[in-house]
BATORKE-98882 format. One record per atom (N, C-alpha, C, CB): residue number from 0; x, y, z; atom name. Coordinates in Angstrom, 3 decimals. Atoms other than C-alpha are relative to their C-alpha. Glycine has a CB too. Example, Ala and Ser with C-alpha at 12.3 -4.5 7.8 and 13.67 -1.06 7.14 Angstrom:
% BATORKE-98882
<0,<0.890,-1.190,0.000>,"N">
<0,<12.300,-4.500,7.800>,"CA">
<0,<0.900,1.200,0.000>,"C">
<0,<-0.992,0.027,1.246>,"CB">
<1,<-0.820,-1.190,-0.060>,"N">
<1,<13.670,-1.060,7.140>,"CA">
<1,<-0.770,1.090,0.730>,"C">
<1,<0.414,0.462,-1.415>,"CB">
% end
This chain:
% BATORKE-98882
<0,<-0.864,0.156,-1.156>,"N">
<0,<97.859,92.586,-214.394>,"CA">
<0,<0.932,1.197,0.153>,"C">
<0,<0.807,-1.287,-0.113>,"CB">
<1,<-0.907,-1.152,-0.032>,"N">
<1,<100.204,95.422,-215.349>,"CA">
<1,<-0.711,1.232,0.554>,"C">
<1,<0.552,0.294,-1.410>,"CB">
<2,<0.762,-1.145,-0.488>,"N">
<2,<97.461,97.999,-214.703>,"CA">
<2,<-0.206,-0.059,1.510>,"C">
<2,<-1.344,0.071,-0.702>,"CB">
<3,<0.177,0.146,-1.449>,"N">
<3,<96.876,96.618,-211.207>,"CA">
<3,<1.294,0.365,0.716>,"C">
<3,<-0.431,-1.446,0.364>,"CB">
<4,<-1.303,-0.316,-0.595>,"N">
<4,<100.606,96.847,-210.446>,"CA">
<4,<0.258,1.511,-0.026>,"C">
<4,<1.130,-0.747,-0.748>,"CB">
<5,<-0.185,-1.455,0.124>,"N">
<5,<100.804,100.449,-211.732>,"CA">
<5,<-0.924,0.719,0.980>,"C">
<5,<-0.278,0.476,-1.460>,"CB">
<6,<0.971,-0.611,-0.915>,"N">
<6,<97.675,101.358,-209.765>,"CA">
<6,<0.457,-0.161,1.458>,"C">
<6,<-1.402,-0.634,-0.196>,"CB">
<7,<-0.490,0.272,-1.351>,"N">
<7,<99.106,99.744,-206.604>,"CA">
<7,<1.148,0.944,0.366>,"C">
<7,<0.460,-1.464,0.119>,"CB">
<8,<-1.171,-0.843,-0.262>,"N">
<8,<102.374,101.671,-206.874>,"CA">
<8,<-0.378,1.479,-0.018>,"C">
<8,<1.105,-0.275,-1.038>,"CB">
<9,<0.310,-1.426,0.162>,"N">
<9,<101.034,105.025,-208.114>,"CA">
<9,<-0.907,0.537,1.094>,"C">
<9,<-0.644,0.237,-1.340>,"CB">
<10,<0.912,-0.447,-1.060>,"N">
<10,<98.322,105.166,-205.459>,"CA">
<10,<0.576,-0.252,1.390>,"C">
<10,<-1.347,-0.704,-0.132>,"CB">
<11,<-0.635,0.192,-1.301>,"N">
<11,<100.818,104.401,-202.707>,"CA">
<11,<-0.644,-1.117,0.798>,"C">
<11,<-0.048,1.278,0.794>,"CB">
<12,<0.662,1.168,-0.593>,"N">
<12,<99.424,100.945,-201.933>,"CA">
<12,<-1.460,0.355,0.330>,"C">
<12,<0.760,-0.479,1.288>,"CB">
<13,<1.417,-0.394,-0.050>,"N">
<13,<95.938,102.401,-202.490>,"CA">
<13,<-0.306,1.072,1.057>,"C">
<13,<-0.851,-1.219,0.273>,"CB">
<14,<0.245,-1.065,-0.982>,"N">
<14,<96.398,105.107,-199.819>,"CA">
<14,<-0.524,1.272,-0.673>,"C">
<14,<1.290,0.314,0.778>,"CB">
<15,<0.505,-1.148,0.734>,"N">
<15,<95.587,107.658,-202.529>,"CA">
<15,<-1.504,0.020,-0.168>,"C">
<15,<0.630,0.049,-1.327>,"CB">
<16,<1.453,0.050,0.037>,"N">
<16,<91.974,106.535,-202.337>,"CA">
<16,<-0.617,0.547,1.290>,"C">
<16,<-0.465,-1.432,-0.238>,"CB">
<17,<0.505,-0.527,-1.267>,"N">
<17,<91.692,107.938,-198.788>,"CA">
<17,<-0.712,1.334,-0.190>,"C">
<17,<1.142,0.160,0.996>,"CB">
<18,<0.781,-1.237,0.065>,"N">
<18,<89.139,110.728,-198.306>,"CA">
<18,<-0.243,0.515,1.406>,"C">
<18,<-1.347,-0.225,-0.739>,"CB">
<19,<-0.395,-1.054,0.938>,"N">
<19,<89.203,113.561,-197.618>,"CA">
<19,<1.525,0.121,-0.037>,"C">
<19,<-0.644,1.359,0.396>,"CB">
<20,<-1.427,-0.312,0.092>,"N">
<20,<92.657,114.849,-198.570>,"CA">
<20,<0.856,-1.212,-0.346>,"C">
<20,<0.477,0.592,1.299>,"CB">
<21,<-0.774,1.176,0.380>,"N">
<21,<94.129,111.917,-200.510>,"CA">
<21,<1.518,0.211,0.071>,"C">
<21,<-0.379,-0.414,-1.389>,"CB">
<22,<-1.437,-0.261,-0.096>,"N">
<22,<97.554,113.599,-200.583>,"CA">
<22,<0.526,-0.195,1.405>,"C">
<22,<0.307,1.403,-0.462>,"CB">
<23,<-0.401,0.187,-1.396>,"N">
<23,<97.695,113.602,-196.806>,"CA">
<23,<-0.043,-1.474,0.366>,"C">
<23,<-0.909,0.811,0.945>,"CB">
<24,<0.091,1.439,-0.251>,"N">
<24,<96.467,110.011,-196.528>,"CA">
<24,<1.113,-0.733,-0.725>,"C">
<24,<-1.369,-0.546,-0.436>,"CB">
<25,<-1.039,0.636,0.803>,"N">
<25,<98.925,109.103,-199.257>,"CA">
<25,<1.408,0.214,0.513>,"C">
<25,<-0.081,0.493,-1.386>,"CB">
<26,<-1.324,-0.278,-0.566>,"N">
<26,<101.854,110.616,-197.370>,"CA">
<26,<0.261,-0.832,1.250>,"C">
<26,<0.133,1.485,0.330>,"CB">
<27,<-0.144,0.714,-1.269>,"N">
<27,<101.219,108.683,-194.147>,"CA">
<27,<0.802,-1.301,-0.135>,"C">
<27,<-1.372,-0.308,0.568>,"CB">
<28,<-0.821,1.221,0.093>,"N">
<28,<102.601,105.323,-195.391>,"CA">
<28,<1.502,0.295,-0.134>,"C">
<28,<-0.456,-0.836,-1.189>,"CB">
<29,<-1.419,-0.355,0.134>,"N">
<29,<105.876,107.016,-196.389>,"CA">
<29,<0.581,0.414,1.349>,"C">
<29,<0.181,1.138,-1.027>,"CB">
<30,<-0.449,-0.386,-1.340>,"N">
<30,<106.140,108.572,-192.927>,"CA">
<30,<0.203,-1.244,0.866>,"C">
<30,<-1.021,0.960,0.665>,"CB">
<31,<-0.099,1.227,-0.790>,"N">
<31,<105.510,105.164,-191.330>,"CA">
<31,<1.190,-0.860,-0.441>,"C">
<31,<-1.298,-0.806,-0.114>,"CB">
<32,<-1.157,0.749,0.515>,"N">
<32,<108.082,103.468,-193.589>,"CA">
<32,<1.292,0.628,0.516>,"C">
<32,<-0.004,-0.030,-1.558>,"CB">
<33,<-1.212,-0.692,-0.453>,"N">
<33,<110.674,106.105,-192.716>,"CA">
<33,<0.214,-0.185,1.497>,"C">
<33,<-0.080,1.496,-0.336>,"CB">
<34,<-0.148,0.061,-1.456>,"N">
<34,<109.969,105.973,-188.984>,"CA">
<34,<0.245,-1.426,0.501>,"C">
<34,<-1.239,0.571,0.669>,"CB">
<35,<-0.069,1.357,-0.554>,"N">
<35,<109.502,102.236,-188.427>,"CA">
<35,<0.979,-0.933,-0.715>,"C">
<35,<-1.357,-0.612,-0.035>,"CB">
<36,<-0.896,0.891,0.734>,"N">
<36,<111.672,100.667,-191.147>,"CA">
<36,<1.376,0.608,-0.247>,"C">
<36,<-0.623,-0.375,-1.316>,"CB">
<37,<-1.285,-0.645,0.278>,"N">
<37,<114.379,103.171,-192.100>,"CA">
<37,<0.671,0.448,1.299>,"C">
<37,<-0.194,1.206,-0.944>,"CB">
<38,<-0.452,-0.340,-1.358>,"N">
<38,<114.716,104.431,-188.496>,"CA">
<38,<1.197,0.953,0.040>,"C">
<38,<0.355,-1.259,0.737>,"CB">
<39,<-1.027,-1.025,-0.057>,"N">
<39,<116.917,107.419,-189.261>,"CA">
<39,<1.336,-0.372,-0.615>,"C">
<39,<0.217,0.371,1.385>,"CB">
<40,<-1.250,0.412,0.644>,"N">
<40,<119.600,105.504,-191.165>,"CA">
<40,<0.150,0.778,-1.303>,"C">
<40,<0.024,-1.549,-0.265>,"CB">
<41,<-0.109,-0.930,1.124>,"N">
<41,<120.735,108.203,-193.585>,"CA">
<41,<0.297,-0.707,-1.323>,"C">
<41,<1.080,1.021,0.283>,"CB">
<42,<-0.341,0.703,1.245>,"N">
<42,<122.308,105.879,-196.169>,"CA">
<42,<-1.200,-0.734,-0.577>,"C">
<42,<1.138,-0.987,0.241>,"CB">
<43,<1.190,0.724,0.440>,"N">
<43,<119.189,103.732,-196.323>,"CA">
<43,<-1.070,0.973,-0.482>,"C">
<43,<-0.549,-0.877,1.137>,"CB">
<44,<0.989,-1.002,0.413>,"N">
<44,<116.956,106.827,-196.515>,"CA">
<44,<0.348,0.582,-1.369>,"C">
<44,<-0.090,1.127,1.045>,"CB">
<45,<-0.415,-0.514,1.310>,"N">
<45,<118.984,108.166,-199.452>,"CA">
<45,<-0.349,-1.012,-1.092>,"C">
<45,<1.524,0.310,-0.013>,"CB">
<46,<0.308,1.047,0.981>,"N">
<46,<118.623,104.842,-201.292>,"CA">
<46,<-1.509,-0.079,-0.241>,"C">
<46,<0.539,-1.371,0.480>,"CB">
<47,<1.467,0.059,0.107>,"N">
<47,<114.873,104.680,-200.569>,"CA">
<47,<-0.525,1.223,-0.754>,"C">
<47,<-0.650,-0.083,1.412>,"CB">
<48,<0.431,-1.249,0.646>,"N">
<48,<114.487,108.312,-201.689>,"CA">
<48,<0.258,-0.043,-1.499>,"C">
<48,<0.725,1.206,0.620>,"CB">
<49,<-0.355,0.039,1.425>,"N">
<49,<116.297,107.845,-205.008>,"CA">
<49,<-0.864,-1.028,-0.739>,"C">
<49,<1.505,-0.337,-0.177>,"CB">
<50,<0.815,1.032,0.638>,"N">
<50,<114.474,104.597,-205.818>,"CA">
<50,<-1.456,0.460,-0.121>,"C">
<50,<0.080,-1.319,0.797>,"CB">
<51,<1.394,-0.464,0.019>,"N">
<51,<111.098,106.112,-204.881>,"CA">
<51,<-0.190,1.116,-1.015>,"C">
<51,<-0.427,0.482,1.393>,"CB">
<52,<0.089,-1.075,0.995>,"N">
<52,<111.794,109.185,-207.027>,"CA">
<52,<-0.198,-0.587,-1.401>,"C">
<52,<1.275,0.886,0.038>,"CB">
<53,<0.098,0.552,1.350>,"N">
<53,<112.357,107.119,-210.163>,"CA">
<53,<-1.250,-0.863,-0.184>,"C">
<53,<1.239,-0.821,-0.314>,"CB">
<54,<1.256,0.765,0.059>,"N">
<54,<109.470,104.759,-209.379>,"CA">
<54,<-1.181,0.955,-0.145>,"C">
<54,<-0.172,-0.885,1.269>,"CB">
<55,<1.069,-0.993,0.084>,"N">
<55,<107.289,107.850,-208.931>,"CA">
<55,<-0.142,0.550,-1.414>,"C">
<55,<0.260,1.140,0.979>,"CB">
<56,<0.049,-0.541,1.366>,"N">
<56,<108.217,109.313,-212.311>,"CA">
<56,<-0.585,-1.044,-0.952>,"C">
<56,<1.419,0.433,-0.476>,"CB">
<57,<0.474,1.067,0.879>,"N">
<57,<107.618,105.961,-214.036>,"CA">
<57,<-1.479,-0.304,0.226>,"C">
<57,<0.826,-1.261,0.214>,"CB">
<58,<1.377,0.435,-0.266>,"N">
<58,<104.390,104.940,-212.287>,"CA">
<58,<-1.006,1.137,-0.179>,"C">
<58,<-0.108,-0.562,1.417>,"CB">
<59,<0.894,-1.148,0.202>,"N">
<59,<102.893,108.443,-212.375>,"CA">
<59,<-0.283,0.198,-1.485>,"C">
<59,<0.615,1.286,0.601>,"CB">
<60,<0.197,-0.113,1.447>,"N">
<60,<103.440,108.566,-216.136>,"CA">
<60,<-1.028,-1.014,-0.482>,"C">
<60,<1.332,-0.201,-0.744>,"CB">
<61,<0.944,1.057,0.390>,"N">
<61,<101.584,105.276,-216.516>,"CA">
<61,<-1.396,0.255,0.584>,"C">
<61,<0.520,-1.377,0.464>,"CB">
<62,<1.286,-0.197,-0.688>,"N">
<62,<98.855,106.151,-213.985>,"CA">
<62,<-0.783,1.178,-0.565>,"C">
<62,<0.230,0.213,1.488>,"CB">
<63,<0.719,-1.128,0.606>,"N">
<63,<98.040,109.443,-215.698>,"CA">
<63,<-0.880,-0.454,-1.157>,"C">
<63,<0.987,1.060,-0.486>,"CB">
<64,<0.817,0.536,1.099>,"N">
<64,<96.732,107.405,-218.618>,"CA">
<64,<-1.301,-0.600,0.536>,"C">
<64,<0.790,-1.069,-0.793>,"CB">
<65,<1.197,0.574,-0.622>,"N">
<65,<94.248,105.790,-216.206>,"CA">
<65,<-0.852,1.068,0.684>,"C">
<65,<0.398,-1.072,1.014>,"CB">
<66,<0.696,-0.933,-0.894>,"N">
<66,<93.364,108.709,-213.915>,"CA">
<66,<-0.039,1.445,-0.490>,"C">
<66,<0.645,-0.032,1.337>,"CB">
<67,<-0.112,-1.389,0.426>,"N">
<67,<94.313,111.918,-215.774>,"CA">
<67,<1.235,0.651,0.600>,"C">
<67,<-1.251,0.784,0.390>,"CB">
<68,<-1.232,-0.691,-0.416>,"N">
<68,<97.098,114.470,-215.263>,"CA">
<68,<-0.022,0.326,1.488>,"C">
<68,<0.192,1.289,-0.812>,"CB">
<69,<-0.223,-0.267,-1.433>,"N">
<69,<98.322,114.606,-211.655>,"CA">
<69,<-1.271,-0.195,0.819>,"C">
<69,<0.524,1.425,0.198>,"CB">
<70,<1.234,0.322,-0.723>,"N">
<70,<95.116,113.009,-210.389>,"CA">
<70,<0.291,-0.152,1.493>,"C">
<70,<-0.643,-1.297,-0.561>,"CB">
<71,<-0.165,0.047,-1.458>,"N">
<71,<94.607,113.159,-206.628>,"CA">
<71,<0.306,-1.397,0.522>,"C">
<71,<-1.245,0.519,0.672>,"CB">
<72,<-0.262,1.382,-0.426>,"N">
<72,<94.730,109.347,-206.398>,"CA">
<72,<1.477,-0.365,-0.112>,"C">
<72,<-0.832,-0.971,-0.831>,"CB">
<73,<-1.430,0.278,0.180>,"N">
<73,<98.362,109.394,-207.565>,"CA">
<73,<0.753,0.655,1.159>,"C">
<73,<0.524,0.533,-1.398>,"CB">
<74,<-0.670,-0.536,-1.193>,"N">
<74,<100.332,109.755,-204.325>,"CA">
<74,<1.425,-0.518,0.186>,"C">
<74,<-0.808,-0.335,1.223>,"CB">
<75,<-1.386,0.457,-0.122>,"N">
<75,<103.651,108.008,-204.968>,"CA">
<75,<0.950,1.195,0.000>,"C">
<75,<0.358,-0.972,-1.148>,"CB">
<76,<-0.807,-1.223,-0.027>,"N">
<76,<104.997,111.523,-205.568>,"CA">
<76,<0.072,0.574,1.415>,"C">
<76,<-0.581,1.049,-0.967>,"CB">
<77,<-0.029,-0.415,-1.405>,"N">
<77,<104.036,112.337,-201.965>,"CA">
<77,<1.006,-0.836,0.779>,"C">
<77,<-1.400,-0.124,0.633>,"CB">
<78,<-0.993,0.858,-0.661>,"N">
<78,<106.136,109.376,-200.862>,"CA">
<78,<1.405,0.541,-0.270>,"C">
<78,<-0.123,-1.478,-0.493>,"CB">
<79,<-1.325,-0.529,0.361>,"N">
<79,<109.149,110.722,-202.766>,"CA">
<79,<0.250,1.318,0.727>,"C">
<79,<0.114,0.202,-1.540>,"CB">
<80,<-0.138,-1.285,-0.684>,"N">
<80,<108.532,114.190,-201.333>,"CA">
<80,<0.213,-0.152,1.498>,"C">
<80,<-1.219,0.848,-0.250>,"CB">
<81,<-0.164,0.214,-1.443>,"N">
<81,<108.186,112.903,-197.770>,"CA">
<81,<1.404,-0.489,0.310>,"C">
<81,<-1.039,-1.009,0.524>,"CB">
<82,<-1.357,0.500,-0.235>,"N">
<82,<111.467,111.009,-198.038>,"CA">
<82,<1.042,1.109,-0.166>,"C">
<82,<0.310,-1.157,-0.958>,"CB">
<83,<-0.918,-1.137,0.165>,"N">
<83,<113.260,114.123,-199.367>,"CA">
<83,<-0.097,0.929,1.206>,"C">
<83,<-0.316,0.781,-1.307>,"CB">
<84,<0.196,-0.869,-1.166>,"N">
<84,<111.756,116.159,-196.528>,"CA">
<84,<0.755,-0.524,1.216>,"C">
<84,<-1.493,0.125,0.327>,"CB">
<85,<-0.624,0.607,-1.181>,"N">
<85,<113.223,113.721,-193.986>,"CA">
<85,<1.522,-0.109,-0.079>,"C">
<85,<-0.573,-1.362,0.215>,"CB">
<86,<-1.458,0.098,0.125>,"N">
<86,<116.777,113.812,-195.349>,"CA">
<86,<0.697,0.898,1.022>,"C">
<86,<0.443,0.377,-1.425>,"CB">
<87,<-0.823,-0.683,-1.007>,"N">
<87,<119.200,114.812,-192.555>,"CA">
<87,<-0.798,0.498,1.208>,"C">
<87,<0.710,1.165,-0.637>,"CB">
<88,<0.805,-0.362,-1.167>,"N">
<88,<116.321,115.328,-190.095>,"CA">
<88,<0.327,-0.997,1.111>,"C">
<88,<-1.548,0.001,-0.337>,"CB">
<89,<-0.301,0.918,-1.105>,"N">
<89,<117.325,113.902,-186.693>,"CA">
<89,<-1.199,-0.904,0.303>,"C">
<89,<0.398,0.792,1.264>,"CB">
<90,<1.032,1.019,-0.181>,"N">
<90,<115.379,110.712,-186.017>,"CA">
<90,<-0.687,0.148,1.354>,"C">
<90,<0.604,-1.400,-0.132>,"CB">
<91,<0.871,-0.003,-1.180>,"N">
<91,<112.589,111.296,-183.517>,"CA">
<91,<-1.426,0.172,-0.497>,"C">
<91,<0.397,1.142,1.024>,"CB">
<92,<1.401,-0.113,0.393>,"N">
<92,<108.819,111.115,-183.632>,"CA">
<92,<-0.397,1.463,-0.146>,"C">
<92,<-0.907,-0.700,1.024>,"CB">
<93,<0.338,-1.430,0.063>,"N">
<93,<108.507,114.848,-182.917>,"CA">
<93,<0.550,0.632,-1.272>,"C">
<93,<0.548,0.742,1.234>,"CB">
<94,<-0.613,-0.581,1.195>,"N">
<94,<110.933,115.807,-185.692>,"CA">
<94,<-0.678,-0.498,-1.276>,"C">
<94,<1.494,-0.329,-0.042>,"CB">
<95,<0.643,0.554,1.184>,"N">
<95,<109.264,113.479,-188.180>,"CA">
<95,<-1.422,0.548,-0.165>,"C">
<95,<-0.028,-1.532,0.081>,"CB">
<96,<1.340,-0.601,0.086>,"N">
<96,<105.812,114.863,-187.341>,"CA">
<96,<0.078,1.453,-0.462>,"C">
<96,<-0.714,-0.079,1.362>,"CB">
<97,<-0.226,-1.373,0.489>,"N">
<97,<107.124,118.420,-187.826>,"CA">
<97,<0.234,-0.040,-1.510>,"C">
<97,<1.220,0.670,0.731>,"CB">
<98,<-0.300,0.138,1.429>,"N">
<98,<108.490,117.307,-191.215>,"CA">
<98,<-1.255,-0.352,-0.801>,"C">
<98,<1.079,-1.073,-0.216>,"CB">
<99,<1.240,0.404,0.669>,"N">
<99,<105.169,115.675,-192.142>,"CA">
<99,<-0.917,1.206,-0.209>,"C">
<99,<-0.728,-1.088,0.820>,"CB">
<100,<0.873,-1.183,0.090>,"N">
<100,<103.151,118.821,-191.378>,"CA">
<100,<0.593,1.026,-0.958>,"C">
<100,<-0.211,0.637,1.398>,"CB">
<101,<-0.657,-0.964,0.892>,"N">
<101,<105.707,121.015,-193.150>,"CA">
<101,<-0.145,-0.424,-1.459>,"C">
<101,<1.491,0.144,0.362>,"CB">
<102,<0.113,0.465,1.381>,"N">
<102,<105.680,118.846,-196.258>,"CA">
<102,<-1.412,0.161,-0.534>,"C">
<102,<0.426,-1.452,-0.102>,"CB">
<103,<1.380,-0.134,0.465>,"N">
<103,<101.905,118.759,-196.469>,"CA">
<103,<-0.331,1.476,-0.272>,"C">
<103,<-0.983,-0.593,1.044>,"CB">
<104,<0.274,-1.434,0.184>,"N">
<104,<101.752,122.556,-196.048>,"CA">
<104,<0.668,0.528,-1.272>,"C">
<104,<0.491,0.804,1.226>,"CB">
<105,<-0.702,-0.502,1.185>,"N">
<105,<104.405,123.296,-198.675>,"CA">
<105,<-0.504,-0.657,-1.279>,"C">
<105,<1.501,-0.231,0.140>,"CB">
<106,<0.553,0.655,1.183>,"N">
<106,<102.878,120.746,-201.054>,"CA">
<106,<-1.312,0.658,-0.421>,"C">
<106,<-0.220,-1.496,0.269>,"CB">
<107,<1.269,-0.664,0.309>,"N">
<107,<99.517,122.519,-200.834>,"CA">
<107,<0.247,1.428,-0.498>,"C">
<107,<-0.920,0.018,1.246>,"CB">
<108,<-0.261,-1.409,0.327>,"N">
<108,<100.950,126.068,-200.999>,"CA">
<108,<0.632,0.150,-1.383>,"C">
<108,<0.913,0.628,1.058>,"CB">
<109,<-0.669,-0.006,1.307>,"N">
<109,<103.142,125.317,-204.056>,"CA">
<109,<0.746,1.310,-0.281>,"C">
<109,<-1.020,-0.245,-1.098>,"CB">
<110,<-0.861,-1.168,0.212>,"N">
<110,<105.712,128.106,-203.709>,"CA">
<110,<0.842,-0.242,-1.256>,"C">
<110,<0.919,0.268,1.252>,"CB">
<111,<-0.825,0.182,1.203>,"N">
<111,<107.526,128.694,-207.026>,"CA">
<111,<1.408,-0.480,0.374>,"C">
<111,<0.084,1.322,-0.803>,"CB">
<112,<0.429,0.481,1.314>,"N">
<112,<109.056,126.830,-208.725>,"CA">
<112,<-0.912,-1.223,0.040>,"C">
<112,<1.198,-0.321,-0.820>,"CB">
<113,<0.822,1.212,-0.093>,"N">
<113,<106.811,124.002,-207.439>,"CA">
<113,<-1.188,0.047,-0.961>,"C">
<113,<-0.501,-0.189,1.433>,"CB">
<114,<1.178,-0.104,0.864>,"N">
<114,<103.740,125.263,-209.290>,"CA">
<114,<0.388,-0.118,-1.472>,"C">
<114,<-0.729,1.328,0.248>,"CB">
<115,<-0.442,0.060,1.393>,"N">
<115,<105.700,125.657,-212.528>,"CA">
<115,<0.469,-1.407,-0.367>,"C">
<115,<1.126,1.014,-0.247>,"CB">
<116,<-0.471,1.362,0.267>,"N">
<116,<107.286,122.210,-212.226>,"CA">
<116,<-1.159,-0.961,-0.236>,"C">
<116,<0.857,-0.500,1.161>,"CB">
<117,<1.187,0.828,0.171>,"N">
<117,<103.809,120.713,-212.027>,"CA">
<117,<-0.436,-0.076,-1.470>,"C">
<117,<-1.141,0.545,0.855>,"CB">
<118,<0.390,-0.050,1.419>,"N">
<118,<103.372,121.683,-215.702>,"CA">
<118,<0.897,-0.835,-0.910>,"C">
<118,<0.011,1.429,-0.477>,"CB">
<119,<-0.847,0.866,0.819>,"N">
<119,<106.179,119.406,-216.881>,"CA">
<119,<-0.797,-1.225,-0.438>,"C">
<119,<1.276,-0.426,0.778>,"CB">
<120,<0.786,1.132,0.511>,"N">
<120,<105.000,116.418,-218.918>,"CA">
<120,<0.100,-1.250,0.868>,"C">
<120,<0.445,-0.335,-1.397>,"CB">
<121,<0.099,1.333,-0.589>,"N">
<121,<103.919,113.069,-217.496>,"CA">
<121,<0.451,-0.037,1.457>,"C">
<121,<0.821,-0.976,-0.806>,"CB">
<122,<-0.407,0.213,-1.385>,"N">
<122,<105.459,111.753,-214.287>,"CA">
<122,<1.010,0.995,0.519>,"C">
<122,<0.552,-1.351,0.145>,"CB">
<123,<-0.963,-1.016,-0.442>,"N">
<123,<108.116,114.450,-214.232>,"CA">
<123,<-0.712,1.140,0.710>,"C">
<123,<0.804,0.542,-1.193>,"CB">
<124,<0.768,-1.076,-0.628>,"N">
<124,<105.551,117.146,-213.473>,"CA">
<124,<-0.673,-0.440,1.282>,"C">
<124,<-1.036,0.521,-0.956>,"CB">
<125,<0.668,0.546,-1.184>,"N">
<125,<103.695,114.928,-211.026>,"CA">
<125,<0.984,-0.063,1.167>,"C">
<125,<-0.584,-1.409,-0.295>,"CB">
<126,<-0.982,0.247,-1.060>,"N">
<126,<106.876,114.177,-209.075>,"CA">
<126,<0.790,1.252,0.391>,"C">
<126,<0.960,-1.081,-0.439>,"CB">
<127,<-0.924,-1.098,-0.321>,"N">
<127,<109.051,117.293,-209.335>,"CA">
<127,<-0.631,1.139,0.791>,"C">
<127,<0.573,0.553,-1.262>,"CB">
<128,<0.608,-1.048,-0.839>,"N">
<128,<106.513,119.714,-207.844>,"CA">
<128,<0.045,-0.409,1.473>,"C">
<128,<-1.468,0.273,-0.437>,"CB">
<129,<-0.083,0.484,-1.378>,"N">
<129,<106.500,117.520,-204.725>,"CA">
<129,<1.433,0.042,0.523>,"C">
<129,<-0.546,-1.422,0.095>,"CB">
<130,<-1.400,-0.074,-0.404>,"N">
<130,<110.296,117.408,-204.678>,"CA">
<130,<0.362,1.443,0.355>,"C">
<130,<0.924,-0.533,-1.125>,"CB">
<131,<-0.237,-1.413,-0.323>,"N">
<131,<110.404,121.219,-204.779>,"CA">
<131,<-0.623,0.350,1.348>,"C">
<131,<-0.574,0.918,-1.106>,"CB">
<132,<0.661,-0.241,-1.290>,"N">
<132,<107.873,121.381,-201.930>,"CA">
<132,<0.788,-0.655,1.127>,"C">
<132,<-1.454,-0.535,-0.018>,"CB">
<133,<-0.771,0.726,-1.017>,"N">
<133,<109.985,118.826,-200.056>,"CA">
<133,<1.277,0.749,0.385>,"C">
<133,<0.353,-1.400,-0.507>,"CB">
<134,<-1.195,-0.788,-0.332>,"N">
<134,<113.107,121.008,-200.306>,"CA">
<134,<-0.366,1.136,0.950>,"C">
<134,<0.662,0.565,-1.285>,"CB">
<135,<0.453,-1.062,-0.903>,"N">
<135,<111.204,123.899,-198.759>,"CA">
<135,<-0.340,-0.556,1.377>,"C">
<135,<-1.218,0.718,-0.590>,"CB">
<136,<0.399,0.613,-1.270>,"N">
<136,<109.746,121.613,-196.092>,"CA">
<136,<1.207,-0.472,0.794>,"C">
<136,<-0.945,-1.172,-0.250>,"CB">
<137,<-1.213,0.462,-0.677>,"N">
<137,<113.171,120.159,-195.312>,"CA">
<137,<0.718,1.166,0.681>,"C">
<137,<0.944,-0.696,-1.001>,"CB">
<138,<-0.656,-1.192,-0.568>,"N">
<138,<114.700,123.604,-194.774>,"CA">
<138,<-0.815,0.533,1.174>,"C">
<138,<0.175,1.107,-1.080>,"CB">
<139,<0.882,-0.476,-1.068>,"N">
<139,<111.698,124.695,-192.711>,"CA">
<139,<0.088,-0.908,1.227>,"C">
<139,<-1.455,0.076,-0.499>,"CB">
<140,<-0.084,0.956,-1.101>,"N">
<140,<111.849,121.518,-190.603>,"CA">
<140,<1.302,0.178,0.774>,"C">
<140,<-0.111,-1.438,-0.527>,"CB">
<141,<-1.279,-0.219,-0.679>,"N">
<141,<115.531,122.041,-189.861>,"CA">
<141,<0.003,1.309,0.791>,"C">
<141,<1.142,0.006,-1.017>,"CB">
<142,<0.069,-1.288,-0.708>,"N">
<142,<114.852,125.676,-188.914>,"CA">
<142,<-0.837,-0.128,1.276>,"C">
<142,<-0.598,1.093,-0.922>,"CB">
<143,<0.852,0.193,-1.178>,"N">
<143,<112.051,124.647,-186.533>,"CA">
<143,<0.740,-0.809,1.060>,"C">
<143,<-1.319,-0.705,-0.388>,"CB">
<144,<-0.741,0.833,-0.953>,"N">
<144,<114.177,121.921,-184.931>,"CA">
<144,<1.119,0.806,0.653>,"C">
<144,<0.581,-1.248,-0.702>,"CB">
<145,<-1.074,-0.844,-0.532>,"N">
<145,<117.077,124.356,-184.542>,"CA">
<145,<-0.574,1.013,0.983>,"C">
<145,<0.750,0.725,-1.145>,"CB">
<146,<0.620,-1.013,-0.874>,"N">
<146,<114.775,127.013,-183.059>,"CA">
<146,<-0.454,-0.617,1.327>,"C">
<146,<-1.204,0.660,-0.712>,"CB">
<147,<0.423,0.678,-1.232>,"N">
<147,<113.299,124.555,-180.563>,"CA">
<147,<1.206,-0.299,0.872>,"C">
<147,<-0.762,-1.302,-0.321>,"CB">
<148,<-1.235,0.272,-0.739>,"N">
<148,<116.828,123.548,-179.582>,"CA">
<148,<0.555,1.260,0.657>,"C">
<148,<1.048,-0.603,-0.929>,"CB">
<149,<-0.478,-1.267,-0.552>,"N">
<149,<117.764,127.197,-179.065>,"CA">
<149,<-0.850,0.428,1.199>,"C">
<149,<-0.016,1.096,-1.082>,"CB">
<150,<0.901,-0.390,-1.084>,"N">
<150,<114.721,127.832,-176.905>,"CA">
<150,<0.238,-0.866,1.235>,"C">
<150,<-1.469,-0.109,-0.453>,"CB">
<151,<-0.181,0.891,-1.137>,"N">
<151,<115.298,124.778,-174.731>,"CA">
<151,<1.342,0.182,0.677>,"C">
<151,<-0.151,-1.423,-0.435>,"CB">
<152,<-1.310,-0.225,-0.629>,"N">
<152,<118.966,125.608,-174.174>,"CA">
<152,<0.059,1.325,0.726>,"C">
<152,<1.103,-0.056,-1.040>,"CB">
<153,<0.022,-1.302,-0.692>,"N">
<153,<118.095,129.165,-173.080>,"CA">
<153,<-0.677,-0.102,1.359>,"C">
<153,<-0.720,1.051,-0.857>,"CB">
<154,<0.747,0.107,-1.249>,"N">
<154,<115.928,127.916,-170.221>,"CA">
<154,<0.850,-0.482,1.128>,"C">
<154,<-1.163,-0.909,-0.163>,"CB">
% end
């Protein structure tokens, strides 16, 4: 029973089994949770982010014993990363989609120190590389939103 629970959590309610690109499929539920349930409430998003971070470290550590180190099926780290990416992003579908694309891109590119953090042991490595990618994606998302705002005000 414990293994089923760990598998459920670590695979992001089994979204990590999506093909192709399990990381992308695994990020979609977090985007939907943020958009439809959290609805831009910063305090709630912070709470969800912190809880998801620690759940990610714990469940990823356990799931690695089943699937191997940072297996593609483990996507709870994508959830944590998506929530970090959305911090302070103004609530709108367009802004959240920009954040989603940015996070997926930075998670794939793995700009340092993301790649190095991936080498940390157990769930720490699984989760922290996504958190690093999320910081980059968050900054990029804010820059894009700001730039769009500048362009629209110049017209």
